[in-house]
N, C-alpha and C positions, 0 to 999 in steps of 0.2 A: 712203520718206523715211528717212533715217538721220541720226545725230549728225554735225555738221560742226565741226571744230576749226579756228580761224582762226590764221594766222600774223600777225606784226606787220604793221602798216600798211605798204604799199609806199612806199619813199622818194619815188618820183615823185609819189604823192598827197600826201605830207606837203609836199613843195616846192610843189606847185600851190596848196595850202591857205594857204600863208604869204604868197603874192603878194597885194597889194592887200587887206590884212587888214580894211579897214573895209567891204568889199562882202560881200553874201551871195552866195557863189559857187554857181552852178547846174550841174547835171549836163549840161545842154545845151551849156554853154560848155566844160566839161572835155572832152566828146566830140571837140571840134575839136582837142584836144592829143593826137595819136595815141600819143605816147610814154607819157603818163600812162594813157590808156585801155588801151593794150595791156598795161601793167604790171598794172593792176587785173585785167584778164581773165585773164591768165596766172596771177596769184597765186591768184585764186579757183579756177580749173581745178586748180591743183596742190594747194590745200588740200582740195578736194573729190575728189581723186584721179580726176579726169576724168569725174565724174558730175553730172548735173543735181541740184541740191539738193532738187528736189521729186519728180520721177518716177524718177530714177536711170538715165535713158538716158545713153549716152556724149555727151560734149561734144567738139566739133571746132572748128577755127578758123572754119569757115563756118556753124556752127549753135549759136552760144552768145551769150548776152545777160547783161547785169548786171541783176539784180533788186534793187529797193529794197523790203525787207520792210514798212517804213513808207512809204507813198507820198511821192514827192518834193513834191507839192503841200501836204504838211504842214509843209515846212521854214519856219523862222523864223531870225531873226538868232541867237537863243539856241540853237536846235536845228536845225542844218542837216542834214537827213536826206539831202540830195542827195549830200553828200560824206562822210557818216559811214561809216567802214570797217566798223563793227559792224552796219550796216544793209544791207550789200551781200552778195548771194549770186550764184553762177553758175547760170543755168538755160538750158534748151534754147530754141532758136530756129531754126525755127519750132516749134510745139507738139510735144512729144515723141512719137516713134513714127511721124512722117510719113515716108513713103518718097519717094524722089526723084521718082517719076512722079506724086506727088500734090501736090507743092509748088505747081504752077501752078494747081491747083483752088481758086480763091479762095472758092467756096462751101463746100468742105469745110473749109477753114482757119477760116471763120467759123462753121460749124455745129458743130464738134467741137473746140473749144479745150481746153487743159489747162494746168496749171502757172501761169506768170505771165500768159499770155494769158487764162486763165480767171479768175484773181484780179482782173485788170483794175483795179488801183489801189484795191481795197477797203482800208479802214483795219482792221488787225487789232484785234479787240476782246477779246482774251484767249483766245478759243476756238481760233484758228488757231495750230497748232504752228509754232514757229520752229525750224528745223534746228539753230541755234546753241545752243538750250536744251534739246535732247533728251538723255535718258540714252543711254548707249552700249549698253544692252540693246535688244533688239528689241520694238517695240510692235505690230507688224502680223503678220497671218497671211494665207494665201493659199488659194484654191480650186484643187485639182488638176483640177477639172472644167472651169473656164472661165478661170482666171488672175485672178479677182477679188481685190482687196486688201481686208482687213477689219481691224477692231481685234482685237488679241489681248487678251481680256478679263482673263486671269490676269496677263499681263505688265504691262498698264495699271495693274491694282490694286496689284501689287508696286512699281511705279515711282511710284505716287500721282498718276497723270495720269487725269483723268476720261475714261471710254470715249467719252462724247458729244463731247468735244473731238477725239478721234482720228477719229470718224466725220465730224465737221464738216469736219475738214481734208481728208479723202479726197473729200468731196463738193464743197467749195469749190474745190479744185484739179483736180477732174474726173479723179482718178487711176484711174478705172475706165471711161475711154472704150474702145470696143471694140478699138482698135488696141493700146492698152497691155495690156489683158487677154490679147489674142491673143499678143503677144511674150512676156509673162510665162510663158504656157502653154508656148511653145516651150522656154524655159529649164527649166521644171519637167520636161517630158517628156524632154528631153536628159539631165538628171541622172538621172532614174529609169531611163532605158535603160543608162546607164553603171553603175548600181548593180545591174543585173541580170546582170552578169558572174559566172557560177557557178564560174569557174575560179580565182577569188581569194577568200581568206577575207574575209568581209563587213567585219570590223573593218579589215583592211588596205585593202580597196577604198574604204571610206568616207574613210579618212585620205588615200588617194591622190587621190580626187575633191576633197576639201577643199583639199588642197595645190595642185591643178591650178587651182582657181578663185579661191583667195584669195592664193596665192603667199606671199611673205615680208612683205607689207605695205608694200613700198617703192615699188611702181609704181601705175599706175592700177588701180582696182577694175574688175572685170567688171560690165557693165550689170546692173541689177536685183540689186544686192548684197544687199538685204534679203530678196528672194525666194529667192536661193540659200541665205542663212543659215537660212531657215525650212525649206527642203527637207532640208538636211543636218543640221538639228537639233543634238543634243548634240555630234556630231563637229565641227561648225562652230564651236560655242562653244569647244570644247577647242583647236581650231587657232588661233582668234583670240586666245585667252589666250596660247598658245605664241609668237605673233609680237607680243605686246604691243599688240594692237589698242586704239586709243584714240579712234576716230572717223574 
């Protein structure tokens, strides 16, 4: 999970909200308006540079959903969380890391959810991290043995974020289901193999790999952005500063 910076509210959402202003408008009704729905999905994907706000898997047209951080059933006339742009995130659908041949396995979908499927409408109580409120620094570290995501205690302390909240978020969103750990480990192993090239000076090689995975910051991020950032360490931070990374 990483910091997400939101662009202004899509015009299509603004227009939808101004219609019949005396009514409490529900997400279920907006979804029938394909133009508004697609504008929201596209803007979220663009803001998040193509990654799920929770697990950091790539989002595609057929595997993305709109997450309401505060559940829609908490909406009132005064606080309409259904259509609050600051309450919306783009997340994976189905649960992150599912392969095509697994999608028809309903039992697997039920037994190992993650991200929004795992959160399942729980009301955040202050412990669950909101990607919109995260610092741009990295709060997580990873295991090179099995791809497990863990709190980075030092980074959490520097950012003033309780370590227990970071661990709670990992657990609540099930970010350590086996398929996510396995796919993170593939990324970790790939980078380490690239860094084993002894024909290139290690400093030049690290900069080359960082540029390969992070680019100039204008396109979509590579899946598991935070994992990549952790593997590459200081050279990643240097590159992100050079491309004016802001989330």
